[in-house]
C-alpha positions as CSV (number, residue, x, y, z in Angstrom):
1,M,-0.9,9.4,4.2
2,N,-3.2,10.1,0.9
3,K,-5.5,8.2,-0.7
4,L,-5.1,7.8,-4.9
5,L,-8.7,8.1,-5.9
6,P,-10.1,6.0,-9.1
7,M,-10.5,8.2,-12.3
8,L,-11.6,6.6,-15.4
9,I,-11.4,8.5,-18.6
10,A,-12.4,6.4,-22.0
11,G,-15.5,6.3,-24.1
12,M,-17.9,9.2,-24.7
13,T,-16.1,10.2,-21.3
14,A,-13.0,11.3,-22.9
15,L,-14.4,13.0,-26.1
16,T,-16.0,15.4,-23.7
17,V,-12.6,16.0,-21.9
18,F,-11.0,16.7,-25.1
19,L,-14.1,19.2,-25.9
20,R,-13.9,20.9,-22.8
21,A,-9.9,21.7,-22.9
22,N,-10.3,24.3,-25.8
23,A,-12.8,26.7,-23.4
24,S,-10.7,28.9,-20.8
25,A,-10.2,28.0,-17.7
26,P,-9.9,29.6,-14.3
27,T,-6.0,31.1,-13.9
28,A,-3.9,29.4,-12.4
29,E,-1.5,30.3,-8.8
30,T,1.7,28.9,-10.5
31,G,3.3,27.3,-13.4
32,P,5.5,24.0,-14.7
33,A,4.9,21.1,-12.1
34,G,7.1,20.2,-9.4
35,S,6.4,23.8,-7.9
36,V,3.1,22.2,-6.0
37,S,2.6,19.3,-4.3
38,Y,-0.8,17.8,-5.4
39,T,-3.2,15.5,-4.1
40,A,-5.7,13.1,-4.9
41,E,-8.7,15.8,-4.5
42,D,-6.9,18.0,-6.8
43,V,-7.0,14.8,-9.2
44,R,-10.8,14.6,-8.9
45,N,-11.2,18.2,-8.9
46,L,-9.3,18.9,-12.2
47,Q,-11.4,15.8,-13.9
48,G,-14.5,17.2,-12.8
49,F,-13.9,20.5,-14.3
50,L,-13.0,18.5,-17.8
51,L,-15.9,17.2,-17.7
52,E,-18.0,20.2,-17.0
53,K,-19.8,18.6,-13.4
54,P,-20.5,21.1,-10.3
55,A,-17.9,22.0,-8.7
56,E,-17.4,21.1,-5.2
57,E,-15.0,24.1,-4.3
58,E,-14.2,27.0,-5.5
59,L,-11.7,26.2,-8.4
60,K,-10.3,29.7,-9.5
61,G,-6.5,30.1,-8.5
62,K,-5.7,26.6,-8.3
63,P,-2.3,25.7,-9.9
64,Y,-4.1,22.8,-12.3
65,D,-2.0,24.6,-15.5
66,L,0.8,22.1,-15.2
67,N,3.0,22.5,-18.0
68,G,1.8,26.1,-18.8
69,D,-0.1,26.4,-21.9
70,D,-2.9,28.8,-20.2
71,R,-5.3,26.7,-20.0
72,W,-6.7,23.2,-18.3
73,D,-7.0,19.8,-20.4
74,V,-6.3,16.3,-20.8
75,I,-2.2,17.0,-20.6
76,D,-2.8,18.7,-17.2
77,L,-4.7,15.6,-15.6
78,C,-2.3,13.0,-16.6
79,L,0.7,15.2,-14.8
80,M,-0.9,16.0,-11.7
81,K,-2.1,12.2,-12.0
82,R,1.1,11.1,-12.2
83,E,2.8,13.3,-9.7
84,V,0.3,12.1,-7.0
85,L,1.8,8.5,-7.9
86,K,4.9,9.2,-7.6
87,D,4.0,10.3,-4.3
88,V,1.5,7.2,-3.4
89,H,4.6,5.1,-4.3
90,A,7.2,7.0,-2.4
91,E,5.7,7.0,0.8
92,A,3.8,3.9,1.1
93,N,4.1,2.7,4.2
94,A,0.8,1.1,5.5
95,D,0.4,-2.6,6.0
96,T,-2.9,-2.9,4.0
97,L,-2.9,-2.0,0.4
98,V,-6.3,-2.4,-1.8
99,V,-6.1,-3.5,-5.9
100,Y,-8.4,-2.7,-8.2
101,F,-9.0,-2.1,-12.2
102,S,-12.7,-1.2,-12.9
103,R,-13.7,-0.6,-16.1
104,T,-17.2,0.6,-16.0
105,G,-17.6,1.6,-12.2
106,N,-18.9,-1.3,-10.2
107,T,-15.8,-3.0,-8.6
108,E,-14.6,0.7,-7.7
109,K,-18.0,1.4,-5.9
110,I,-16.9,-1.6,-4.0
111,A,-13.7,-0.6,-3.7
112,A,-14.1,3.0,-2.4
113,Y,-16.2,1.0,0.2
114,L,-13.3,-0.9,1.4
115,I,-11.1,1.7,1.6
116,E,-13.6,3.6,3.6
117,L,-13.7,1.2,6.0
118,T,-10.0,0.1,6.4
119,D,-8.7,3.7,5.7
120,A,-6.4,1.0,3.7
121,D,-4.6,2.3,0.7
122,S,-5.3,2.4,-2.7
123,Y,-4.0,1.8,-6.4
124,V,-6.2,1.9,-9.5
125,I,-4.7,-0.6,-12.4
126,E,-5.3,1.3,-15.4
127,A,-4.4,-0.2,-18.7
128,A,-1.4,2.0,-21.0
129,V,-4.4,1.0,-23.7
130,P,-7.1,2.1,-21.8
131,Y,-10.2,0.0,-22.7
132,T,-13.0,1.4,-24.5
133,D,-17.1,0.6,-25.0
134,A,-16.5,-1.4,-28.0
135,D,-13.5,-3.2,-26.1
136,I,-15.7,-4.9,-24.2
137,R,-18.8,-4.9,-26.3
138,Y,-18.9,-9.1,-26.0
139,Q,-20.8,-9.8,-29.0
140,N,-18.7,-8.7,-30.6
141,D,-15.3,-9.3,-31.7
142,C,-13.8,-7.1,-29.4
143,R,-10.6,-6.7,-26.9
144,A,-11.7,-8.2,-24.1
145,N,-12.8,-11.7,-25.7
146,R,-9.5,-12.1,-27.3
147,E,-7.9,-11.0,-24.3
148,Q,-9.6,-13.6,-22.3
149,N,-9.2,-16.3,-24.8
150,D,-5.4,-15.9,-24.9
151,K,-3.7,-16.6,-20.8
152,A,-0.5,-15.9,-22.6
153,V,-1.9,-12.2,-22.3
154,R,-0.5,-10.0,-20.4
155,P,-2.0,-5.7,-21.2
156,E,0.8,-3.4,-19.8
157,I,-0.2,-0.6,-16.7
158,A,-0.1,2.5,-16.4
159,S,2.1,3.6,-13.7
160,P,2.5,0.3,-12.5
161,L,4.1,0.6,-8.9
162,A,7.9,0.7,-7.8
163,S,7.1,-2.0,-5.4
164,L,4.6,-3.6,-2.6
165,D,7.1,-2.9,0.5
166,G,5.5,-2.2,3.4
167,Y,1.9,-3.8,2.3
168,D,1.2,-6.8,4.1
169,T,-2.3,-7.0,3.4
170,I,-3.7,-6.8,-0.9
171,F,-7.0,-6.7,-1.2
172,L,-7.2,-7.2,-5.1
173,G,-10.3,-6.8,-6.4
174,Y,-11.8,-7.0,-10.2
175,P,-14.4,-7.6,-13.0
176,I,-15.5,-10.5,-14.0
177,W,-14.6,-11.2,-18.1
178,W,-16.3,-14.5,-19.0
179,G,-15.6,-16.0,-16.4
180,E,-12.5,-15.3,-14.4
181,E,-10.0,-12.0,-14.1
182,P,-8.9,-10.0,-17.0
183,R,-5.5,-10.7,-18.1
184,I,-4.4,-7.1,-17.1
185,I,-5.2,-8.6,-13.0
186,D,-2.7,-11.1,-14.4
187,T,0.0,-8.5,-15.3
188,F,0.0,-6.7,-12.0
189,L,0.0,-10.4,-10.3
190,E,3.3,-11.5,-12.0
191,S,5.1,-7.8,-11.4
192,Y,5.7,-8.2,-8.1
193,D,6.5,-10.9,-5.1
194,F,3.7,-11.9,-3.3
195,S,4.8,-15.0,-1.4
196,E,4.7,-13.2,2.3
197,K,1.8,-11.3,1.3
198,T,-2.1,-12.1,2.1
199,V,-4.0,-11.8,-0.7
200,I,-7.8,-11.3,-0.8
201,P,-9.6,-11.6,-4.0
202,F,-12.8,-9.8,-4.4
203,C,-14.8,-8.9,-7.8
204,T,-18.6,-7.9,-9.1
205,S,-20.3,-9.6,-11.9
206,G,-23.2,-9.7,-13.3
207,S,-23.8,-13.7,-11.9
208,S,-20.4,-15.1,-12.4
209,G,-18.7,-16.3,-9.6
210,I,-15.3,-15.7,-8.3
211,A,-14.2,-19.4,-8.2
212,A,-12.6,-19.4,-11.3
213,S,-10.3,-16.8,-11.2
214,E,-8.9,-17.4,-7.4
215,Q,-7.9,-20.5,-8.6
216,N,-6.0,-18.6,-11.6
217,I,-4.7,-16.6,-9.4
218,A,-3.5,-19.1,-6.7
219,D,-2.0,-20.9,-9.8
220,L,0.0,-17.9,-11.2
221,V,2.5,-16.2,-8.4
222,P,3.5,-17.7,-5.1
223,I,1.2,-16.2,-2.4
224,G,2.3,-16.3,1.3
225,N,-1.8,-16.3,2.4
226,Q,-4.3,-16.3,0.0
227,L,-7.7,-15.9,1.5
228,A,-11.8,-17.3,0.3
229,G,-12.4,-13.9,-2.0
230,K,-15.8,-12.6,-2.5
231,R,-17.7,-11.8,-5.6
232,F,-20.5,-8.8,-5.2
233,A,-23.3,-7.6,-7.4
234,A,-23.5,-3.8,-9.1
235,S,-26.4,-3.5,-6.3
236,A,-23.7,-4.0,-3.0
237,T,-23.7,-1.1,-0.6
238,K,-21.2,-0.3,2.4
239,D,-23.2,-2.9,4.9
240,D,-22.6,-5.5,2.4
241,V,-19.0,-4.5,2.1
242,S,-18.7,-3.8,6.0
243,S,-20.1,-7.7,6.7
244,W,-17.5,-9.7,4.2
245,Y,-14.6,-7.7,5.4
246,D,-15.3,-8.1,9.5
247,S,-15.9,-12.4,9.1
248,L,-12.4,-12.2,8.0
249,P,-9.6,-14.0,10.0
250,L,-7.5,-10.8,9.7
251,E,-4.3,-10.7,12.2
252,E,-4.1,-7.5,14.3
253,A,-1.2,-6.1,12.7
254,A,1.7,-6.6,15.2
255,Q,2.7,-2.9,16.9
256,K,5.8,-1.1,15.6
257,L,8.9,0.2,16.9
258,K,11.3,2.9,15.3
259,I,15.0,2.8,16.3
260,T,16.9,5.7,15.8
261,V,21.1,5.4,15.6
262,G,22.5,8.7,14.6
263,D,20.9,10.0,11.6
264,T,19.3,6.3,10.5
265,V,16.3,5.3,11.5
266,L,15.1,1.3,11.6
267,T,11.7,-0.3,12.4
268,A,11.2,-3.1,14.8
269,T,8.3,-5.8,14.7
270,L,7.5,-6.0,18.2
271,A,7.6,-9.7,19.9
272,D,3.4,-11.1,21.2
273,N,4.4,-11.1,25.1
274,S,3.7,-9.4,28.2
275,S,7.4,-7.9,28.7
276,A,7.2,-6.7,25.1
277,Q,3.7,-5.0,26.2
278,A,4.8,-3.5,29.0
279,F,7.9,-2.0,26.8
280,A,5.1,-0.2,24.7
281,A,3.6,1.5,26.9
282,L,6.5,2.8,28.6
283,L,7.3,3.8,24.9
284,K,3.6,6.0,24.4
285,Q,4.7,7.7,27.4
286,G,7.6,9.2,25.0
287,A,10.6,8.1,23.5
288,V,12.9,5.8,25.6
289,T,17.1,7.4,24.6
290,V,19.8,4.2,25.8
291,D,23.0,4.6,25.9
292,M,24.6,1.6,24.6
293,Q,28.0,-0.5,25.0
294,D,29.9,-3.1,23.1
295,Y,29.5,-6.9,24.7
296,G,30.8,-10.1,23.3
297,S,31.2,-9.3,20.2
298,F,27.8,-10.0,19.4
299,E,25.2,-7.7,20.8
300,K,25.2,-3.8,22.2
301,V,23.4,-2.9,26.1
302,G,22.3,-0.5,27.7
303,A,20.4,0.3,30.7
304,L,16.4,0.8,30.3
305,P,14.3,3.9,32.8
306,E,12.3,1.2,34.2
307,T,12.4,-2.3,34.7
308,L,9.9,-4.8,32.7
309,P,8.2,-7.5,33.2
310,R,10.5,-10.6,32.2
311,N,9.5,-14.1,30.0
312,D,12.8,-15.8,29.6
313,E,13.4,-18.7,27.8
314,Q,16.7,-20.5,26.0
315,I,16.9,-18.5,23.1
316,T,19.3,-18.5,20.1
317,T,19.7,-15.0,18.7
318,E,19.8,-14.2,15.3
319,P,21.1,-10.7,13.9
320,G,18.6,-7.9,14.5
321,D,17.2,-9.5,17.8
322,I,16.8,-6.5,20.2
323,I,16.5,-8.8,24.0
324,L,15.3,-7.7,27.0
325,Y,18.1,-9.0,29.5
326,L,17.5,-9.3,33.3
327,G,14.3,-7.2,33.4
328,S,16.2,-3.6,32.9
329,N,18.5,-4.1,29.8
330,I,17.8,-3.8,26.2
331,T,20.0,-5.2,23.9
332,I,20.6,-5.7,19.8
333,Y,22.6,-8.0,19.0
334,Y,24.4,-8.4,15.7
335,D,25.7,-11.6,15.7
336,V,24.4,-15.2,17.5
337,N,24.3,-16.2,20.8
338,T,22.7,-19.2,23.1
339,W,21.3,-17.8,26.9
340,N,18.5,-17.5,28.8
341,F,16.3,-14.4,27.5
342,T,13.4,-12.7,26.4
343,R,12.3,-11.5,23.4
344,L,11.1,-7.9,22.4
345,G,11.3,-7.5,18.6
346,H,13.1,-7.6,15.7
347,I,15.1,-5.3,13.3
348,D,12.7,-5.7,10.0
349,N,14.5,-5.7,6.5
350,I,18.5,-5.6,7.5
351,T,21.4,-7.9,7.0
352,Q,24.1,-8.7,9.5
353,D,26.7,-6.2,7.7
354,E,24.1,-3.4,7.5
355,L,23.1,-3.5,11.1
356,K,26.9,-3.8,12.1
357,A,27.9,-0.3,10.1
358,I,25.1,1.4,11.3
359,L,25.6,0.5,15.6
360,G,29.4,0.8,14.6
361,D,32.9,-0.2,16.8
362,G,32.2,1.0,20.2
363,N,29.5,2.7,22.1
364,V,26.5,4.1,20.6
365,R,23.1,6.4,21.3
366,V,20.1,4.5,20.5
367,T,16.7,6.0,21.3
368,F,13.5,3.7,20.9
369,S,9.7,5.1,20.3
370,L,6.4,3.8,18.5
371,T,6.0,3.9,14.6
372,T,2.7,6.6,14.7
């Protein structure tokens, strides 16, 4: 998946951008936005051009004139970023997401190390009204001071994520402002459901610790599992971040199963037993298609191509359970039943009515495979 590269244009940088916007630009290959699929690399290229940075590759002919006015400017950058964000939101399916807010670049650097180490997806929290240099000049009556002094303030986020569905672990990064997390972090936290997420804070500061912000986060919204965070200095290295990450008590993500019924694709989480491991090993050789029939008005059942080891125990099934029966049959339960079975897994995020509608009445052909 494409990663969303961080960008920040404010203060004097914004002035440079606007001055550069009136200069001539290389000829783009295409016109309006929508005809080209843009990547985070394109965002970085266009941002570098507007900031008059040396280009790492030839940009002539790139389709960066998104609004069709025969020049590259900040409007094109905004349109391009929106396209990339839309793609990231639509495709988000990884287990881990690195979310961060960075005004001066210190937190951005730590986040970049973390993203590289974990190959996680990323999302940059940006304020709808960007913070300028004057906004964080703490010795004055600045915007940051006023916000930090009022715990009820919730700065609006530009281009918020549609949801956090599909992510189990959220790394949350921010600078420390007056001993606490910036209020825009509170905006982010209150915008989503973290009750079943693992949240891991990390921060940057000159001297302040992370403890107060960790407590604020824990008190603000219900969190499934909040791990102890880490404060980094601006001089922190990739090795520092790697050592911290390696120390975290993170469980390896459970193996995911893909179940295809007609045009519908479901995902399931495999159980933690030798039977599920054997089933995964079978699927690594290729997808397995099973013709399944109704049995007992509570399951679809069909024969596997080979017998798997059994870990039978007394189970009361739930709709969505994937069960191994007698070692050689696989069943998908859409209702309850109690017997000695081996659980292979459970279909994710589906109701009983939805599952019944997908499986239908009578025989059905189901293909099992591993997610990539």
